[in-house]
N, C-alpha and C positions, 0 to 999 in steps of 0.2 A: 321237372327236369333234373337229371343226374348232376350232383355237385362235381365240378371238375376235380376237386380234391380226392374224389373216390374212384376216378377212372384208373384203370390198370396201367395204361401207357400214356406217355406224354402226348399232349395234343400237337397236331401239326396241320398246316394249311395244305389243302389239296392242290394239285397242279391245275392251272387255269384251263378251262375248256376252250376248244377251238370249234367253230361252227363248220359242219361238213354235211354232205348228202350222199346217200347210197341208193342205187336203184336195182330192183330185181326185174330183169327183163324176162318175160314169161311167154311160153308158147304151148298150144295144145297139141297132144299127140294121141295116137290110139291107146297108149298105155298110161295116159294121164298127163298132168302138167310137167313141163320141163322148165328149168331156170338156167340162165346163162351165168356161168361162173368162170373165174380166171385166176391163175396162180400169181401171187405177188412175187416181186423180185426177192432173191435171197439176201440182198443187201438193204432191203427196205427198213426204215427206222421203226415201223409199226407192223407187227405180225408178219415177219419175213417168211416167205415160202408158203404162206397160207392160201388156200383157195377162198376167194371172196366174191362179192358182187361188185361191179364197177362203181366207182365213186371217189370222192375226194373233198378237199376244202372248198368252202364257198368264198368267192371273192367279190369285190365291189362291182365288177362288170356284170355279174349275174343279177344283182338288184337293179342295175341300170337298163336291163334288157326287157323289162315288162312289156313295153309297147311292141316289141318284136315277137311276142308270143301270144298264142290263144290262151284263154283261161275260162274256167267254169265260173258261173255267177256266184257260187258259194266258196270259191277258192280265195283264201286270204293272200295278202301281199307276201307274207312270210312263206307260205306254202308255194306260191308261184316262184319266188326266188330260189327255194330249195329245188323245185322241179327243174328250173333252168340250169342250176348247177349240176344236177344229175344228168341232164341231157348233154351238157358240155363235157362232163367227165366221161360219159359213155362214148362220146365221139373221140375224145383225145386218147383214151385208153384202148378202146376196142373198135373204133371206126364205125360205130353204130350211131345213126343220126335220126332222132325223133323230130322230124320236121316235115312240112308239107309245102307243095307248090300252090300257087293261087287257085288252081283247079281242084285242090283237095287231095291230089295224089301224093303218096309218100316220096320222100327223097330216095333216089336210086343209087346204086353202086357207082354209076358214072358221075352223079352229082358229088358223091363223097370223094371220088378220086380227084376232083378239082380243088378240094380243100386241103389246107395245110394244118395238120394237127397241132403244130407249135405256134401258129399265128393267132392273133385275136379272133376268138370264135364268132361272137355275135356279128361283128363287122363283116366277116366273110359270108355269113348266111344272108345278111341284109343285101350285100352286093349281088347275090344270086337270087334275090327275091324268094328266099325260103323262110317260111314262118315256123318258129319253134312250136312244137305240139305240147305246150305246158298243160293244156286241159286233159291230156291223155295220161298224165302222171298223177298217181294217187298216193296218199299217205297210208302206209300199212302199220308202221310201228315207230316208236321213238326210243332210241337207245342213248344212254349216257355212259361213257367209258368208266370202268371200275375205278374207284378212288385210289387204288394202290399202284396204278400204272404210271410210268413217267411221261407218257403222252396221252392226252385225254381229248375226247371229241364229244360234242353234242350233235347227234346225227339222226335225222329221220331215215328210216328204211322205206323207200318209195317203191311202187310197183307200176309197171306199164307193159303193154303188149308189144312184143318184138315186131318191128315193121316188116311187112312182107317183102321178100326179094332181097333183103340185106343179109350179109354174112359177116360175123365178127372177125376182125383181124387185129391181133394184139400189137401194141406199140413196141414190144420187145425191149422195153426200157423199164417201165414200172410193172407191166403186166405181161404174162406169158400163158400159153396153152389154154385159150378159151375152150370151154366145154359145155355142152348142153347135158343136163343131168336131172333125173327125177329126184325130188327131195329124199325119198326113202332110200334110193341108191347111194346118194351122197352120204347120208347118215350111216348106212351099212359099210361103205368103204372107209369112212372115218373110224368106225368101231374096229375095223380090221387093220387100222394103222396104215391105210393106203391112200388117205385123202385128208390132209391136215386142214381142219377148220377150227375157228375160235368160237368162244362161248356164244356171243350174240348170233353168229351164223348158225350154230347148232340149234339154238332155241327157235330161230326164225324158220328154219327148214322143218323142224318138228311141227310147228303150227301150220305151215304151208301144206303139209300132208293131208290136212282135213278137207282140202278143196278139190273138187272134181274137174274144174275147168277154170280157164283164165277169167271168164265172165263172172264166175262165182266169187273169185278173189276181188275183182273190181267192184262188184255189187256190195261186198262186205265193207269196202272202204268208202262207200258213197257218203258216209256221214261227215267226212272231212276231218274226223278225229282219229288219232292212232288207236289201233285195236288194243295195244298195250304200250306202256311206258315203263322203262326199267333202267336203273343204275345198279348193277349187280354188286354183291359183296362176296368176299372170298374168305374161307377158313381152311383149316387143315383136317383132312380125313384120310386115315390110314397113312399119314405122313406126307400126303401130297395136297397141292392146292385144289380146292373144290369151290366152284362158284355157284351162286344161287340168286334167283330172282325174288322179287318182293313177296310173291304168293307161296314161296317154298318154305318149308318148316324151319330151317336154320337161320333164315334171313334176320329175324328180329334179334336173335341172340348175338349175331355178328354186329348188328347195329349198336347193341348195348356194350359189348365187350371191346370192340374195335371200331368206334364211330368214325374214325378218320381213315379207315381202310387198311390198317395194318394186318398182314396175314400172319397172325400169331395164335389165334384161338383154336384149340383142338375140339373137333365135333364128334369124335368117337365116343359112343356110350360105353362106360366102364363103371365098375362099382368099387374099385380099390382105393381111389383117391378123390378128395374133394376138388371140385372145379371152381376156380375163382371167376366170378361174374363181374364183380366190382371189388374194390379194396375192402368193402364192408359187407359183402354178400358172397357166400359160398354155397354150392350145391353138391350134395352127395346122393347118388342114386342107389336105392336098395336093389339087391339082386333078386327081384321078383317080377321079371318081365312076363307079359302074357297079353291075351286079347283085351282084357279089361285094364291092364296097367301099362301097356305100351312097353317102353324100354325099362320100366320099373318105377317105383314111387320115389319122387324127389323129396329129400329132406333138405331144408335150408338152414344156414347159420347166418344170422344178421348181427353185425357188431364188429369189434376189432379187439386186439390184445389189450388195449387200454380200458375199454368199456365192458369187456366180457361179451357174451353172446346170448341171443335168444335162438333156441332151436325150434323150427317150425316143422311139424309133421315128422316125428322120429321114425315113423314107418312101422312095418310088421315086427314081430318078435324074432329078430335075427341078431344074435349076440355079436357076430363079427361086424355087421353093419353099424350097430350101436357103438361098438368099440372104436370104429373108425371115425364116427361122428364125434365122439367124445375127444378123441385125439386131435381132430382137426380144429376143435375149439380150445385146444390146450387145456382141456379139463375145466375151463371156466365158463360153464353154462349157467346163466342167471335165471332164465325162465324157459319152460317147455310149453309150446302152444300147439294144440291139435285143431286143425281146421274143421274136422268132424270125426265121427267115431268109427268109420268103416275099418275093417280088419287090416288093411294095408296102410293105415295112417296112425292109429292111436295105440296099438298094443305095445309098441316100443317105449312109450312114455315112462312107465314106472321102472322098468329095468334101466333106462338111461338115467333117471333120477337117482336110483340106487348106485349106479356107477359113479356119478358125481360125488355122492356122499362118501363112497369108499375111497375116492381119490383125495379126500381131505378138504373138499370145498363145501360151501354151504349148500343145503338141500334146495335145489331149484323147484319152485312150485309148478305143478302141472295145471295149465290153464286151458279153457275152452268152454264149450257148452255141453251139459250132460245130455246123454242120449234120451230120446223121448220113448214113451210106451210103444210107439209105432215101429221102433227100430228092431232089426233082426237080432236074434240072440247073440250072434257073433259080433255085433256092433255095440254091445253094452259098454258105456264109458261114463265115469264119474270123475270130473277134474277136482283138484284141490280147491279151486275157486272158479265160479262161473264168470265169464267175461261179459261186461255190459256193452251194449251197442254204443259205438262212438268212444269207448274207453281208449285211453292212451297208455301204451307200454313204452317206457323210455329207458334207454341206456345212456349214461353220461360219464364223461371223463374230462379231467382238466390236465393240460400239459403246457409246455413252453409256448406253443402257438395258440393257446386259448382253449376254449371249451369245445368238445366234440359231442354231438348228440346223434342218436339213431332212435327215431320215434315211430312205433307201429300203432296205427289207428285201427281199432276193431270195427268191423262191419258185419252185422248179422245178415246172412244171405241164405235163408232156407230155400229149398227147391230140390237140389240133388239129395240132400238129407235134411231132416227137420232141424238138426243142430249144427248146420253148416255155417261157417263164418269165413270171411276173407280179411286180409290185413293190408294196410297201405303204409309203406315206408315214406313218411311225409317229406323228409328232407330230400329224397331222390326221385319222387314220383314213380314208385314201383308198386304194383299190385300183386300180392301173393294170393292166388285165386283158388288154391286147393283143387277140388274136383269140379268147381262151378264152371270154369273155363279151362279147356285143355288145348294142346297143340297137336293137331293131326287127327282128331276125332271129336265128336260131340259126346258130352257126358250122358250117362244113364239117369233118367228120372224115374225112380222105381217106387210106386205107391205100396203101402200107405205112408212110408216115411218120406218119400219124395212126392212133390206136387208141382204140376206144370205151371199153374198160375203163379204160385210163389216163386218158382224158378224165373219166370219172365219178369216179374216185379223186381226181383233181385238184380237181374241184368240192367233194368232201368236205373236202379240205385247205383250200381257200379258205373254206369255211363255218366251219371251226374257227378260221381266222385272224380271221374277223369277231368271234368271241367274244374271242379272245386280245388283239386290238389295237383293239377298239372301232371297227371299220370300218363306216361308215354309207353311203359312196358308192363307186360303181364308175365309173372313167373308162376307157371302152373305146376300142379303136383305130378303131372305126367307130360313129358315132351320138353322141347326147347322153349326158350323165352320167346314170347310173342311181342312184336313191335306194333306201332300205330294202335294203341290200346283201345281208344274209343271206336275206331273203325272196325276193329276185330270184334268188339262187343255188338256193334250194330249188325255186322255180317252174321254173327251167331244168332241173334234174335230173328233176323230175316229168314235164316235157314229154318228155325223152329216154326215160325209162322207159315212158311211155305209147306212144311211137313204137316202142320195142322190142317191147312187147306186141303191137302191131299187125303189126309185121314177123313176129314169131313165128307169129301166127295165119295170116298169108298163106302162110308157108313150110309150115306144117302142112297147110293146105288144098291146096297144090300143091307137094308135096315134090320133084317133078322139074322144077320151073320154073327159070327163069334170072332174073338181075337185071332184065332187060328185061320179063319177065313180072310180076315182083313190084312193081316201082316204081309202076305206075299204081294198084295196089291199096293199097299201104302208104302212098302219098303222094297219095291221092285228094282230100285237103283243100287241096292247093296247085295252082297253075296248071301246066298241062302244060309250059309253057316252062321251068319250074324242074326238071323231072324229070331232065334230064341232070346237073345239079348235085347233086340229091338222091340220085342213084344212087351217088355217092361215099360219102355217109354211110350209105346202105343197105348197102353192102358192109361198112362198119365194124360195123354192127349184126349182119349175117349172120356175120361172123367171130367176133364175141363170142358170139353164140348157139351157134355150132358149137363153140367152145372150151369153153363151159360145158355142152355136151351137153344143151341145153335142149329141142331138138326131140323127143327121145325121152321126155321126162317128160309 
């Protein structure tokens, strides 16, 4: 866990959550699903003027109305309460009533006309012998309002089929202009600035596009579990607020830099200035973007002005980048560590070392593992000293408030390269993963210097380190910071094993084939332009499969 003393911004308590429920009323048309949306009042305290799905807060009466509603055998008390709240809100806001008569027929417009939208809801339905159709309302998703907003809600997004014969009529107080719209059309209008919708609505509509019918949506929700759960985070991109869900690349970095939801962290990739991730961690990205390097190679500085700095992965031989790295550390670099010897990671080490000497500081040692005989010619690397597995690299300073330490633990992690290592910042639970784990892509395992079994074993070791050292975040050599470190490692290993199963099936179907025959089939889910690169990892999978004699099983 990150030390509070190293956070960039003062901690703050988030606004308390209010329970609420929202429902997507759906209908089938010849052109696909349509969803009922309505415009919020311009004076609303939350999302004024936005087009939304009907919904609102959950109140005590909703939980007391279970006996007046149908329910599925698998529907929990909480989900039934949420369904009743959604039914009530749909009625109060749009005059739509999910209820049935004793004979099973839907409530009609004439039934609805006898009800008062401002009077107690359940009591009116009971008087008219209408049973709420809670069993027809399913959980689609679970949204928790972003941490930065002044009003926050814990809200399921529910789905139900629109009752036949009813027409929505807005209350003209909270909601206006009800409209049936296809998800794709709503998104297109929003992009054209003609239909204002907020982030959770956008993401929900995007996912709703995948379904061809209302039945398909309801079947997908039959598990009673939300298809996704999200509490988004926001940062700054091109000077504007940008929000992201948990599976999106910037989310982990925002969790590290602004854990309490402050919208202060810039997400734009640039190479001119170091980016502070914590008070004791900075990232400077080299100007070498590409297919293999993403936005560029990340160099990291660990430490502070009192302790001096350890530079991790100085990057390619780029004099301007090295000068900026040296300047960001105030010239006080105590050690230079290379996670491995590939040409976008280690060539900058000796020039950076010389730059430190020229600046009048002590000569920082270059540390890492020497390249093996299997390495390519452009990956030759000999450190001043080879690092031992589990070795500790410590920076220490003493000040008025006591001793400050920043300790990196070395972990040998062969797989991507034979001399690859990772580093754990013990005091803050951070993993510097080099190229072993990336954000946005999977790393190449390229024999003979790379080996798939070694790579998978190293993932297991890193997963164990997450438990041993409380690692929450992964700082890769390419891409943003990753959060939920152990889950990210598990997902990566699962991806590799699924790919291996696919490779094995292709090999068994065409045992006389070559790598060129197998790669279009084993990697049919990636663009053809990636196949030459993918063929390297394919070879690593093939070698592992053959070594384990898996093709004969």
